[in-house]
C-alpha positions as CSV (number, residue, x, y, z in Angstrom):
1,M,61.0,31.4,-20.9
2,S,60.7,33.0,-24.4
3,W,57.4,34.4,-25.5
4,K,57.1,31.6,-28.1
5,K,57.5,28.9,-25.5
6,A,55.0,30.7,-23.2
7,I,52.3,30.7,-26.0
8,I,53.0,27.0,-26.6
9,F,52.7,26.2,-22.9
10,I,49.4,28.1,-22.6
11,F,48.0,26.4,-25.7
12,I,48.9,22.9,-24.3
13,F,47.5,23.8,-20.8
14,F,44.1,24.9,-22.1
15,T,43.9,22.0,-24.6
16,F,44.5,19.6,-21.7
17,L,41.9,21.4,-19.6
18,G,39.4,21.2,-22.4
19,F,39.9,17.5,-22.9
20,S,39.7,17.0,-19.1
21,F,36.4,18.8,-18.9
22,Y,34.7,17.2,-21.8
23,G,36.2,13.8,-21.0
24,G,34.8,14.1,-17.5
25,F,31.5,15.3,-18.8
26,Y,31.3,12.3,-21.3
27,F,32.3,9.8,-18.6
28,G,29.7,11.3,-16.2
29,K,27.1,10.9,-18.9
30,A,28.2,7.3,-19.5
31,Q,27.8,6.5,-15.8
32,C,24.4,8.2,-15.5
33,K,21.5,5.8,-16.1
34,V,18.9,8.5,-16.7
35,C,20.6,11.9,-17.1
36,P,18.5,15.1,-16.7
37,P,17.5,16.8,-20.0
38,Q,19.9,19.5,-21.0
39,E,17.1,22.1,-21.1
40,I,16.6,21.8,-17.3
41,D,18.6,24.6,-15.6
42,F,19.5,23.5,-12.1
43,S,21.0,26.9,-11.4
44,L,17.4,27.9,-10.5
45,F,17.5,25.5,-7.5
46,W,20.8,26.9,-6.3
47,E,19.6,30.4,-6.8
48,A,16.5,29.8,-4.6
49,Y,18.7,28.0,-2.0
50,N,21.1,30.9,-1.8
51,K,18.3,33.4,-1.5
52,L,16.9,31.4,1.4
53,K,20.3,31.3,3.1
54,E,20.8,35.0,2.6
55,N,17.4,36.3,3.5
56,F,15.4,33.9,5.7
57,V,14.8,35.6,9.1
58,D,15.2,32.5,11.3
59,K,18.7,31.3,10.4
60,E,18.6,28.6,13.0
61,K,15.7,26.9,11.2
62,I,17.7,26.4,8.0
63,D,18.7,22.7,7.9
64,D,20.5,21.7,4.8
65,Q,19.5,18.0,5.1
66,K,15.8,18.9,5.5
67,I,16.1,21.2,2.5
68,L,17.5,18.4,0.4
69,E,14.8,15.9,1.5
70,G,12.1,18.5,0.9
71,A,13.4,19.1,-2.6
72,I,13.3,15.3,-3.3
73,S,9.8,15.1,-1.8
74,G,8.6,18.0,-4.0
75,M,10.0,16.3,-7.1
76,V,8.2,13.0,-6.2
77,K,5.0,14.8,-5.3
78,S,4.9,16.4,-8.8
79,L,4.1,13.0,-10.2
80,D,0.6,13.1,-8.5
81,D,0.8,9.5,-7.3
82,P,0.1,9.1,-3.6
83,Y,2.0,5.8,-3.5
84,T,5.2,7.1,-5.1
85,T,7.0,8.8,-2.1
86,F,10.3,9.7,-0.6
87,L,11.0,8.1,2.8
88,N,13.6,9.6,5.0
89,K,15.7,7.3,7.3
90,E,13.1,7.1,10.1
91,Q,10.2,6.6,7.6
92,T,12.1,3.8,5.8
93,K,12.7,2.1,9.1
94,R,9.0,2.4,10.0
95,F,7.9,1.1,6.6
96,I,10.0,-2.0,7.0
97,E,8.7,-2.6,10.6
98,D,5.1,-2.4,9.4
99,T,5.6,-5.2,6.9
100,K,6.8,-7.5,9.7
101,G,3.5,-7.1,11.4
102,S,4.5,-5.5,14.7
103,F,4.7,-1.8,15.6
104,E,3.3,0.9,18.0
105,G,0.4,3.1,16.9
106,I,-3.3,2.8,16.5
107,G,-3.4,-0.1,14.0
108,A,-5.1,1.3,10.9
109,E,-4.0,1.2,7.3
110,I,-4.5,4.6,5.7
111,G,-4.5,5.8,2.1
112,I,-5.3,8.6,-0.2
113,K,-8.3,8.3,-2.5
114,K,-9.4,11.2,-4.8
115,G,-7.1,13.5,-2.8
116,Q,-8.6,12.7,0.6
117,L,-6.8,10.9,3.4
118,Q,-8.9,8.1,4.7
119,I,-9.0,4.8,6.6
120,V,-8.4,1.9,4.3
121,A,-8.9,-0.6,7.0
122,P,-8.8,-0.8,10.9
123,L,-6.7,-3.8,11.8
124,E,-8.1,-6.6,13.9
125,G,-8.1,-6.1,17.7
126,T,-6.3,-2.7,17.5
127,P,-7.1,0.6,19.2
128,A,-8.4,1.9,15.8
129,Q,-10.9,-0.9,15.6
130,K,-11.9,-0.6,19.3
131,A,-12.4,3.2,18.8
132,G,-15.0,2.4,16.1
133,L,-13.0,3.5,13.0
134,R,-14.1,1.9,9.8
135,A,-13.0,1.5,6.2
136,G,-13.9,4.6,4.2
137,D,-13.7,7.0,7.2
138,K,-12.2,10.3,6.0
139,I,-9.5,11.8,8.2
140,L,-9.9,15.6,8.2
141,K,-7.5,16.5,10.9
142,I,-4.8,14.8,13.0
143,D,-4.4,16.5,16.5
144,G,-6.0,19.5,15.0
145,K,-3.7,19.7,11.9
146,P,-5.7,19.7,8.6
147,T,-4.8,16.8,6.3
148,I,-5.3,18.8,3.1
149,D,-2.3,18.2,0.8
150,M,-0.7,16.0,3.6
151,S,1.4,13.1,2.3
152,L,0.8,9.5,3.5
153,E,4.2,9.5,5.2
154,E,3.5,12.7,7.1
155,A,0.1,11.4,8.2
156,V,1.7,8.1,9.4
157,S,4.3,10.1,11.3
158,L,1.7,12.1,13.1
159,I,-0.6,9.1,13.9
160,R,2.2,6.7,14.9
161,G,3.6,7.0,18.4
162,P,4.7,5.2,21.6
163,K,2.3,2.9,23.5
164,G,0.2,4.8,26.0
165,T,0.2,8.2,24.2
166,K,-2.9,9.5,22.5
167,V,-3.9,11.0,19.2
168,V,-7.1,12.8,18.2
169,L,-8.5,12.1,14.7
170,T,-11.2,14.3,13.2
171,I,-13.3,11.8,11.2
172,Y,-16.1,12.3,8.7
173,R,-18.3,9.3,7.7
174,D,-20.9,9.5,5.0
175,E,-23.7,8.5,7.4
176,W,-22.8,11.4,9.7
177,E,-24.2,14.9,9.5
178,E,-20.9,16.4,10.8
179,P,-17.3,15.3,11.6
180,K,-16.4,13.9,15.0
181,D,-13.2,14.0,17.1
182,I,-12.1,10.5,18.1
183,E,-9.4,10.2,20.7
184,I,-7.3,7.0,20.4
185,E,-4.7,5.6,22.8
186,R,-1.8,4.1,21.0
187,D,-0.6,0.6,21.8
188,K,1.8,-2.1,20.5
189,I,0.2,-3.5,17.3
190,T,0.6,-7.1,16.4
191,I,-1.3,-8.0,13.3
192,P,-2.8,-11.5,13.2
193,S,-2.6,-13.4,10.0
194,I,-5.7,-15.6,9.8
195,K,-8.7,-16.8,11.7
196,L,-10.4,-20.1,11.1
197,E,-13.8,-21.2,12.4
198,F,-16.3,-23.9,11.4
199,K,-19.9,-22.9,11.3
200,E,-22.9,-25.2,11.4
201,V,-25.7,-24.3,8.9
202,D,-28.6,-26.7,9.0
203,G,-26.3,-29.5,10.1
204,E,-23.7,-28.8,7.4
205,K,-20.2,-27.7,8.4
206,I,-18.8,-24.6,6.5
207,A,-15.3,-23.3,6.9
208,Y,-15.0,-19.6,7.7
209,L,-11.5,-18.4,6.8
210,K,-10.6,-14.8,7.6
211,I,-7.3,-13.3,6.2
212,Y,-6.4,-10.1,8.0
213,Q,-3.3,-9.1,6.0
214,F,-0.6,-10.6,3.8
215,T,2.2,-10.3,6.4
216,E,5.5,-12.2,6.3
217,N,4.1,-15.2,8.3
218,A,0.6,-15.3,6.6
219,S,1.7,-18.0,4.1
220,S,2.7,-20.4,6.8
221,E,-0.3,-19.6,9.0
222,F,-2.6,-20.1,6.0
223,E,-1.0,-23.5,5.3
224,K,-1.9,-24.6,8.8
225,G,-5.5,-23.4,8.3
226,A,-5.8,-25.1,4.9
227,K,-4.6,-28.4,6.2
228,Q,-7.1,-28.2,9.0
229,I,-9.9,-27.6,6.5
230,L,-8.7,-30.5,4.4
231,S,-8.9,-32.8,7.4
232,E,-12.5,-31.7,8.3
233,K,-15.8,-33.0,6.8
234,T,-16.5,-29.9,4.8
235,R,-16.4,-28.9,1.1
236,K,-17.4,-25.3,1.4
237,I,-15.5,-22.2,2.4
238,V,-16.3,-18.5,3.1
239,L,-13.1,-16.6,2.4
240,D,-13.3,-13.2,4.3
241,L,-11.1,-10.5,2.8
242,R,-12.9,-7.6,4.4
243,D,-10.7,-4.9,5.9
244,N,-7.6,-6.7,4.4
245,P,-5.4,-3.8,3.2
246,G,-3.0,-6.1,1.3
247,G,0.7,-6.6,2.1
248,Y,3.3,-8.8,0.3
249,L,2.2,-9.7,-3.2
250,D,4.1,-13.0,-3.1
251,V,2.1,-14.0,0.0
252,A,-1.2,-13.3,-1.8
253,E,0.0,-15.4,-4.7
254,D,1.0,-18.2,-2.4
255,I,-2.5,-18.3,-0.9
256,A,-4.1,-18.1,-4.3
257,G,-2.1,-21.2,-5.2
258,W,-4.2,-23.2,-2.7
259,F,-7.4,-22.4,-4.7
260,L,-6.1,-22.3,-8.2
261,K,-4.3,-25.1,-10.0
262,K,-0.7,-24.7,-11.1
263,G,-0.4,-22.6,-14.2
264,T,-3.6,-20.7,-13.7
265,P,-3.2,-16.9,-14.2
266,I,-3.4,-14.9,-11.0
267,L,-2.9,-11.3,-12.3
268,I,-1.5,-9.2,-15.1
269,E,1.3,-6.7,-14.2
270,D,1.2,-3.8,-16.6
271,F,4.3,-1.7,-16.9
272,G,2.9,1.5,-18.4
273,G,1.2,-0.1,-21.4
274,K,4.5,-1.3,-23.0
275,D,5.2,-4.6,-21.3
276,Q,3.0,-6.9,-19.4
277,K,3.9,-9.8,-17.1
278,I,1.4,-12.6,-16.3
279,H,1.8,-14.1,-12.8
280,Y,0.7,-17.8,-12.8
281,S,-0.2,-20.0,-9.8
282,K,2.6,-22.2,-8.6
283,G,0.6,-23.8,-5.8
284,N,-0.9,-27.2,-5.2
285,G,-4.5,-26.3,-5.8
286,L,-5.7,-28.6,-3.0
287,L,-8.7,-26.3,-2.2
288,S,-9.6,-25.8,-5.9
289,S,-12.5,-28.2,-5.8
290,Y,-14.2,-26.6,-2.8
291,S,-17.3,-24.4,-3.1
292,L,-16.2,-20.9,-2.3
293,V,-17.5,-17.3,-1.9
294,V,-15.5,-14.2,-1.0
295,L,-16.5,-11.4,1.3
296,V,-15.2,-7.9,0.3
297,N,-15.7,-4.3,1.4
298,Q,-14.1,-0.8,1.1
299,G,-11.2,-2.0,3.2
300,T,-10.3,-4.8,0.8
301,A,-7.3,-3.4,-1.0
302,S,-4.1,-4.2,-3.0
303,G,-3.2,-7.9,-2.7
304,A,-6.6,-8.7,-1.3
305,E,-8.2,-7.3,-4.4
306,I,-5.8,-9.3,-6.5
307,L,-6.8,-12.5,-4.8
308,A,-10.5,-11.7,-5.0
309,G,-10.2,-10.8,-8.7
310,A,-8.2,-14.0,-9.5
311,L,-10.8,-16.2,-7.8
312,R,-13.7,-14.5,-9.6
313,D,-12.1,-14.5,-13.0
314,N,-10.9,-18.1,-12.9
315,K,-13.6,-19.9,-10.9
316,N,-16.6,-17.5,-11.2
317,V,-16.5,-17.2,-7.4
318,L,-19.1,-14.7,-6.1
319,L,-17.9,-11.6,-4.4
320,I,-20.3,-10.5,-1.6
321,G,-20.4,-7.2,0.2
322,E,-19.3,-3.8,-0.9
323,K,-17.1,-2.3,-3.6
324,T,-13.3,-2.7,-2.9
325,F,-10.9,0.1,-2.3
326,G,-9.2,0.3,-5.7
327,K,-5.5,0.1,-4.8
328,G,-4.1,-1.8,-7.8
329,S,-0.5,-0.6,-8.2
330,V,2.9,-2.1,-7.6
331,Q,5.6,-0.3,-5.6
332,T,9.2,-1.1,-5.2
333,L,11.5,0.2,-2.4
334,E,14.7,1.7,-3.8
335,K,17.3,2.3,-1.2
336,L,19.1,5.7,-1.2
337,S,22.1,6.9,0.7
338,N,21.8,7.7,4.4
339,D,19.3,4.8,4.8
340,S,16.5,6.8,3.1
341,S,14.5,5.4,0.2
342,L,12.1,6.0,-2.6
343,K,8.9,4.0,-2.8
344,I,8.1,4.0,-6.5
345,T,5.0,2.8,-8.4
346,I,6.5,0.6,-11.2
347,A,3.3,-1.1,-12.5
348,K,-0.4,-1.5,-12.2
349,W,-2.4,-4.6,-11.6
350,L,-5.1,-6.1,-13.8
351,T,-7.2,-9.1,-13.1
352,P,-6.7,-12.2,-15.2
353,K,-9.4,-11.0,-17.6
354,G,-7.7,-7.6,-17.9
355,E,-9.9,-5.5,-15.6
356,M,-8.0,-2.5,-14.1
357,I,-8.2,-2.4,-10.3
358,N,-6.4,0.9,-9.6
359,E,-8.8,3.7,-8.6
360,K,-11.8,1.5,-9.7
361,G,-12.0,-1.3,-7.3
362,L,-14.0,-4.5,-7.8
363,E,-17.8,-4.4,-7.8
364,P,-19.4,-7.2,-5.7
365,D,-21.7,-9.7,-7.4
366,V,-24.0,-9.6,-4.4
367,K,-24.1,-6.1,-3.0
368,I,-24.9,-5.9,0.8
369,K,-24.0,-2.8,2.9
370,M,-23.4,-2.9,6.6
371,S,-25.5,-0.3,8.3
372,E,-24.7,1.7,11.5
373,E,-27.3,-0.4,13.3
374,D,-25.6,-3.6,12.1
375,Y,-22.4,-2.5,13.7
376,K,-24.0,-1.5,16.9
377,Q,-25.9,-4.7,17.3
378,G,-23.0,-6.9,16.2
379,K,-24.9,-8.2,13.2
380,D,-23.2,-9.4,10.0
381,P,-25.6,-9.6,7.1
382,Q,-22.8,-10.0,4.6
383,L,-21.6,-13.2,6.3
384,E,-25.2,-14.4,6.7
385,K,-25.7,-14.0,3.0
386,A,-22.5,-15.8,2.2
387,L,-23.5,-18.8,4.3
388,E,-27.0,-18.8,2.8
389,I,-25.5,-18.9,-0.8
390,L,-23.0,-21.7,0.1
391,K,-25.7,-23.8,1.8
392,N,-27.5,-23.9,-1.6
393,L,-24.4,-24.7,-3.7
């Protein structure tokens, strides 16, 4: 090959290489939904990774998959939103099981409020409830491990476990002078949906309807209870949403549809101040003419706050009890490879009148606190007040 032909060949080769590189770069950008800003230098990540691989003393502890998952977790944690989290394969499986209403553990919904891990609500009939845990209890340690900066997923992993095993929670309650260690034996947890009773007050029958959580089967169970109420000689209902940590939003909306006529606003979904979506009742409104009061407390959260706020804003229904938890945000589960997932906050909830729920909660119209003595003696002054108010309506 002559030197002229060689130069032409080299020119063609590097021209082709350049087009291939920039073509691939452009195509990659076109396929990328949200590409990282060019000013982010990802070589820093690989530099740190290589330094760990080269210098960390316990080589056997280096697990590339855990490093990757830890990096993703750190990225998500930087958003400072306790409900936007990375779930590995096992955590994703557990999250899906929880929403079905049956799992093994202690039976308590937990959350993070003002940076503190705490009990949102102990679920009905579970080891957590039997051990005396209450909404608002702060979890300082799990089996001796401090919960400072602990994610919800890590806390759940430590608390969850096979039936028959035990876990020790170090709990602080505002009424206590110092924290206490509470040992709880894990069990199979099956979450009930509703409880319906009819209470006699001065010869008048009042329906007492307790919703424990908005699980998959709560809509069908509520329908059975509603039909029973409709068949009884009563026009008054106490709706108990205490210690209801929420669940499926569409289930909460289904239940709201029994109390609100079709087309009535249930909530406003706010997507970062740019777009808003109003959710309207699609139900039959068969219970809309009934006199109603709602019981709430610190364990009333998420979908339960939505339902309480919708009834108050649309029907002037009185909320009786204590201030609610203040979990008013919407999460979606985005599946990732290897069966892991991201739980991402995509919107915040407002009541039909535009009141923000997240981190604020709902203030009761009639404030009544349950005392330590009330719990010990099995008294329920909140329910007593609800029945008294209904009697006079």
